[in-house]
C-alpha positions in Angstrom: -2.6 -4.3 61.6 -4.1 -6.2 58.8 -3.0 -6.5 55.2 -4.8 -8.2 52.3 -5.1 -8.3 48.5 -8.1 -8.1 46.4 -8.3 -8.5 42.7 -9.7 -5.6 40.7 -13.0 -6.4 39.1 -13.9 -8.7 42.0 -17.7 -9.1 42.2 -19.9 -7.1 44.7 -20.1 -9.1 47.9 -16.7 -10.7 47.5 -15.1 -11.4 51.0 -11.8 -9.6 51.3 -10.7 -10.3 54.9 -11.9 -10.6 58.5 -10.7 -8.6 61.4 -11.0 -10.2 64.8 -11.1 -8.7 68.3 -11.4 -10.5 71.7 -13.2 -9.3 74.9 -12.9 -11.3 78.1 -16.1 -9.9 79.6 -19.3 -11.8 79.7 -22.7 -11.0 78.3 -23.2 -7.7 76.5 -19.9 -6.5 77.9 -18.2 -9.1 75.8 -20.2 -8.7 72.6 -18.2 -6.8 69.9 -19.4 -4.6 67.1 -17.1 -3.6 64.1 -17.2 -0.4 62.2 -15.0 1.5 59.7 -13.5 4.3 61.6 -13.7 7.8 60.0 -13.1 6.2 56.6 -13.0 8.7 53.7 -13.9 8.3 50.1 -13.6 6.1 48.2 -13.4 3.5 51.0 -17.1 3.7 52.1 -18.1 3.4 48.5 -16.0 0.4 47.7 -16.0 -1.6 51.0 -18.3 -2.5 53.8 -17.8 -4.4 57.0 -20.1 -6.9 58.7 -20.7 -5.3 62.1 -21.0 -8.6 63.9 -18.2 -10.7 62.2 -15.7 -8.1 61.2 -15.7 -9.5 57.6 -14.9 -6.9 55.0 -16.7 -7.2 51.6 -16.5 -5.6 48.3 -19.2 -3.0 48.0 -18.4 -1.2 44.7 -16.4 -1.9 41.6 -12.7 -1.9 42.1 -10.3 -0.7 39.4 -6.6 -0.8 40.1 -5.9 1.8 37.5 -8.0 4.2 39.6 -7.3 3.0 43.1 -4.4 0.7 43.7 -4.5 0.6 47.5 -7.1 1.2 50.3 -6.1 2.1 53.9 -8.4 2.7 56.8 -9.1 1.9 60.5 -11.5 -0.6 61.9 -12.9 0.0 65.4 -14.0 -2.9 67.6 -16.5 -1.7 70.4 -18.3 -3.8 73.0 -21.9 -3.3 74.0 -21.4 -2.6 77.7 -23.1 0.4 79.4 -19.8 2.2 79.1 -18.5 0.8 75.8 -14.8 0.1 75.5 -13.1 0.0 72.0 -9.9 -0.5 70.2 -8.9 0.0 66.6 -6.6 -1.6 64.0 -5.2 -0.4 60.7 -6.1 -2.2 57.6 -4.4 -2.0 54.2 -5.9 -3.6 51.1 -3.9 -3.8 47.9 -5.9 -3.9 44.7 -4.2 -6.4 42.4 -4.1 -6.0 38.6 -6.2 -8.0 36.1 -5.6 -7.7 32.4 -8.7 -5.6 31.8 -7.2 -2.8 29.7 -6.2 -3.1 26.1 -3.2 -1.2 24.9 -3.7 2.3 23.6 -2.1 3.4 20.3 -1.6 7.1 19.8 -0.2 8.5 16.5 1.3 12.0 16.3 2.9 14.1 13.6 6.6 14.5 13.3 9.3 16.3 11.3 8.7 17.4 7.7 5.6 15.3 7.3 2.3 17.3 7.7 -0.6 15.8 9.6 -4.3 16.5 9.8 -7.2 14.4 11.0 -5.5 11.0 10.7 -3.7 11.8 7.5 0.0 12.2 6.9 1.4 13.8 3.7 4.9 12.8 2.6 6.7 13.8 -0.6 7.6 11.0 -2.9 11.2 12.1 -3.0 11.8 11.6 0.7 14.7 9.2 1.4 14.2 5.7 2.8 14.0 5.8 6.6 12.1 9.0 6.8 9.9 9.2 9.9 6.3 9.6 9.0 4.8 9.7 12.5 5.6 9.2 16.2 3.6 6.2 17.6 3.1 6.0 21.4 1.8 2.8 22.8 0.7 2.5 26.5 -1.2 0.0 28.7 -2.8 1.0 32.0 -2.3 -2.5 33.5 1.0 -3.5 35.2 3.5 -6.3 35.0 3.1 -8.8 32.2 -0.3 -7.4 31.5 1.4 -4.1 30.4 4.1 -5.6 28.3 3.1 -4.6 24.8 4.2 -5.8 21.4 3.6 -3.3 18.5 3.7 -4.1 14.8 2.7 -2.7 11.4 0.0 -4.9 9.8 -0.1 -5.8 6.1 2.2 -5.4 3.2 3.1 -1.7 3.3 6.5 0.0 2.9 6.6 1.2 6.6 8.0 -0.2 9.8 8.3 0.8 13.5 11.6 1.7 15.0 12.0 2.2 18.7 12.3 5.9 19.6 13.9 5.3 23.0 15.5 2.4 24.8 14.6 3.8 28.2 10.8 3.5 27.7 8.9 1.7 30.4 7.2 -1.6 29.7 3.7 0.0 29.7 4.7 3.0 27.7 6.8 2.9 24.5 7.5 5.2 21.6 8.2 4.3 18.0 9.0 6.1 14.8 6.9 5.0 11.9 9.3 5.2 9.0 9.5 4.3 5.3 11.3 1.1 4.2 11.4 1.6 0.4 11.3 4.6 -2.0 7.8 6.0 -2.5 6.5 6.6 -6.0 3.4 8.8 -6.4 2.8 7.6 -9.9 2.7 3.9 -8.7 0.8 4.2 -5.3 -0.7 7.5 -4.2 -1.8 6.6 -0.7 -1.5 3.9 2.0 -3.6 2.8 4.9 -1.1 1.9 7.6 -2.6 -0.1 10.5 -0.7 -0.4 13.7 -1.6 -3.3 16.0 -0.6 -3.4 19.7 -0.9 -6.7 21.8 -0.2 -7.0 25.5 1.2 -10.1 27.2 -1.8 -10.8 29.5 -3.8 -14.0 29.6 -5.9 -13.7 27.7 -4.1 -11.1 25.6 -5.8 -7.9 24.7 -5.1 -5.9 21.6 -6.0 -2.7 19.9 -5.4 -1.0 16.6 -5.0 2.5 15.2 -4.5 3.5 11.6 -2.9 6.3 9.6 -3.6 7.3 6.0 -0.3 8.2 4.4 -0.7 10.3 1.2 2.2 10.5 -1.1 2.5 13.9 -2.7 3.8 14.4 -6.2 7.1 16.0 -7.2 8.1 16.9 -10.7 10.1 13.7 -11.4 8.7 12.8 -14.8 9.3 14.3 -18.2 6.6 14.7 -20.8 6.5 11.9 -23.4 5.3 12.1 -26.9 3.6 9.1 -28.4 4.7 8.5 -31.1 8.0 10.4 -31.1 7.7 10.7 -34.9 4.7 12.5 -36.4 4.4 12.2 -40.2 1.7 13.8 -42.2 0.8 14.5 -45.9 -0.4 18.1 -46.4 -1.6 19.6 -49.7 0.0 22.8 -51.0 -1.9 26.0 -51.7 -3.5 25.8 -48.2 -5.3 28.6 -46.4 -3.2 30.6 -43.9 -3.8 29.2 -40.4 -5.0 25.9 -41.7 -4.5 22.9 -39.4 -1.7 20.5 -40.4 -1.7 18.0 -37.5 -1.9 17.6 -33.7 1.0 16.6 -31.6 0.3 15.4 -28.1 2.4 14.4 -25.1 1.6 13.1 -21.7 3.1 13.5 -18.2 2.8 11.0 -15.4 2.9 13.7 -12.8 -0.2 15.6 -11.6 -1.3 19.2 -11.2 1.0 21.9 -12.6 3.7 19.2 -12.9 1.6 17.7 -15.7 0.4 20.9 -17.4 2.2 21.1 -20.7 3.3 23.9 -23.1 4.2 23.1 -26.7 6.8 24.8 -28.8 8.4 24.5 -32.2 12.2 24.1 -32.3 13.7 25.4 -35.5 15.1 28.4 -37.3 13.2 31.5 -38.3 12.3 30.0 -41.6 10.4 27.0 -40.0 8.8 29.3 -37.5 7.8 31.6 -40.3 5.9 28.8 -42.0 4.4 26.9 -39.1 3.1 27.7 -35.6 1.9 25.6 -32.7 -0.8 26.2 -30.2 1.1 26.1 -26.9 -1.8 24.6 -25.0 -3.2 22.0 -27.4 -0.3 21.1 -29.6 -2.2 21.9 -32.9 0.3 22.7 -35.6 -0.9 25.2 -38.3 0.5 26.6 -41.5 1.1 30.3 -41.2 1.0 30.8 -45.0 0.3 28.8 -48.2 2.9 26.1 -49.0 4.3 25.6 -52.5 5.4 22.0 -53.3 7.3 23.3 -56.3 9.4 25.4 -53.9 9.8 22.7 -51.2 8.0 19.4 -50.8 9.4 18.2 -47.4 9.7 19.9 -44.0 11.2 18.4 -40.9 11.5 20.0 -37.5 11.3 19.2 -33.8 8.6 20.1 -31.2 8.9 20.2 -27.5 6.5 19.7 -24.6 7.6 21.4 -21.3 5.7 20.9 -18.0 5.1 23.7 -15.6 6.8 22.1 -12.6 10.0 23.1 -10.9 12.5 22.1 -12.2 11.0 22.1 -15.7 11.1 18.8 -17.6 10.8 18.6 -21.4 10.1 16.0 -24.0 10.8 16.2 -27.8 9.3 14.7 -31.0 10.0 15.0 -34.7 7.5 16.3 -37.2 7.8 15.4 -40.9 5.4 17.2 -43.3 5.2 16.0 -46.9 3.7 18.6 -49.1 1.3 17.1 -51.6 0.9 18.4 -55.2 -2.0 20.4 -56.5 -2.5 21.1 -60.2 -1.6 24.7 -59.8 0.9 25.2 -62.7 0.1 25.4 -66.5 2.4 23.6 -69.0 5.0 25.8 -70.6 6.9 25.4 -73.9 10.6 26.0 -73.7 10.3 28.5 -76.6 7.5 30.8 -77.5 7.8 29.6 -81.2 9.7 27.0 -83.2 10.9 26.9 -86.9 11.8 23.7 -88.6 13.0 22.9 -92.2 12.1 19.7 -94.0 13.1 18.1 -97.3 10.4 17.9 -99.9 9.0 14.5 -100.5 10.1 13.1 -97.1 8.6 9.7 -96.3 5.6 9.6 -93.9 6.3 9.9 -90.2 9.7 11.3 -90.8 10.9 13.5 -87.9 10.4 17.2 -88.4 11.6 18.6 -85.1 11.2 18.5 -81.3 9.2 20.7 -79.0 9.7 20.6 -75.2 6.9 21.3 -72.7 7.5 21.6 -68.9 5.0 21.3 -66.1 6.2 22.1 -62.6 3.5 19.9 -61.0 4.0 16.2 -60.2 2.5 12.9 -61.2 -0.7 13.0 -63.1 -0.8 16.8 -62.7 2.4 17.0 -64.7 1.2 14.8 -67.6 1.0 17.0 -70.7 -1.2 16.3 -73.8 -0.2 18.0 -77.1 -2.3 18.4 -80.2 -2.0 20.2 -83.6 -4.8 22.6 -84.4 -6.3 23.0 -87.9 -3.7 21.0 -90.0 -6.1 18.5 -91.5 -4.2 15.7 -90.0 -1.0 16.4 -92.0 1.2 16.4 -89.0 1.2 14.2 -85.9 3.0 14.3 -82.5 4.7 11.2 -81.2 6.3 11.2 -77.8 6.7 14.9 -78.0 8.6 14.8 -81.4 7.1 16.2 -84.6 6.8 13.7 -87.4 5.8 14.4 -91.0 2.4 12.9 -91.9 1.8 10.6 -94.9 -1.2 12.7 -95.8 0.7 15.8 -96.8 3.7 16.5 -98.9 5.4 19.8 -98.5 6.9 21.1 -101.8 10.0 23.1 -102.1 9.4 26.8 -101.5 6.2 26.1 -99.6 5.7 27.0 -96.0 3.2 25.9 -93.3 2.4 27.6 -90.0 0.8 25.5 -87.1 -0.7 26.3 -83.7 0.2 23.8 -81.0 -1.9 23.8 -77.8 -0.8 21.8 -74.7 -3.1 20.7 -71.9 -2.4 19.4 -68.3 -5.2 18.7 -65.9 -7.3 21.7 -67.1 -4.3 24.0 -67.5 -3.3 25.1 -71.0 -0.3 26.4 -73.0 0.3 27.0 -76.7 3.1 27.8 -79.2 3.5 28.5 -82.9 5.5 26.3 -85.3 6.6 27.4 -88.8 7.7 24.6 -91.1 9.1 25.3 -94.6 10.6 23.2 -97.4 14.3 23.2 -97.6 15.9 25.7 -99.9 12.8 27.9 -99.8 13.5 31.4 -98.6 11.4 31.6 -95.5 11.7 32.9 -92.0 10.3 31.3 -88.8 9.1 32.8 -85.6 11.1 32.2 -82.5 
């Protein structure tokens, strides 16, 4: 019986061992010829024997991972007229060489969905969530099959052994998260797993997994700014645009689709409306500054996620004046009495004019019609003019127009000398 070892990947023609037989006869009766006896595949394909010397050579490529041992008989036969023979059993062990790199296999696991090298994990999963099951194997044996496996690069993932009972040449790991994931910060990762065996020289291999972080509705809409102020002129057309309010949401998809709404009582909602999709605020009806010149209310933006998140902002509308009111005298007519021979520019009486507008639109100009310059107006107070002396028992009727930005008003004033029997219009 013969036993020998041969390294896998030995070259063709490499000598493995020599079997030796003895024959005491002389001449052809003592000449010996060696053959492989009834050897079955794969022995005849991998080995050959020198018929004269009994040396066994490598005939084909040896791979321990396919065939780790070869066993067969060798027959030694003499060349006599009636050949005699004997046989021996040969076992050849194929020894390992580090000719196989580790294999890295990645599989889906748990609540994480997988498809074609992609794993999808929700951003709200807790730290330590398993993203994938990683199996590392090496077809070699011994030290050549002892594999170290790591996650390459700066990514928030690590490998944790899935079983302490794994063999050296086959190990399983969980690929799990190490920090919270945030879709709004990083939406996907390329996770590269590197496996290195302990052979000399060492062989390595890599496999990668794309991890996509899926969005959850964890952000509220944000208005920028949170205070919207606008000047808007009164006497607007119904449905006229006042301003646009806009908000943004860091989420995506329906989690970022926003609906706008006005918060307020029925009075506010009766005056203003908002486009739920665009945030355009419009006036439902004409505004009147003389009625109210300042409006303040809140608006909301709500996303379509689940649960719904909302953001709020304040809208301040200052109603600007238009010259839409005519000046009005407090009385429809005035009656004043004066002493005869009063000195020039003596006060006669006071008339009051009101204009509901504001600023320049409320500035009123007064004049005296057809009096020949005998009466003047100073700061809204009637004064007796130096050009005209009103005698006792004499009366004078004046027409006083007022003007404000193109709007007009008028009143009548009746002036009579004191002690004169006269009546004035009111």
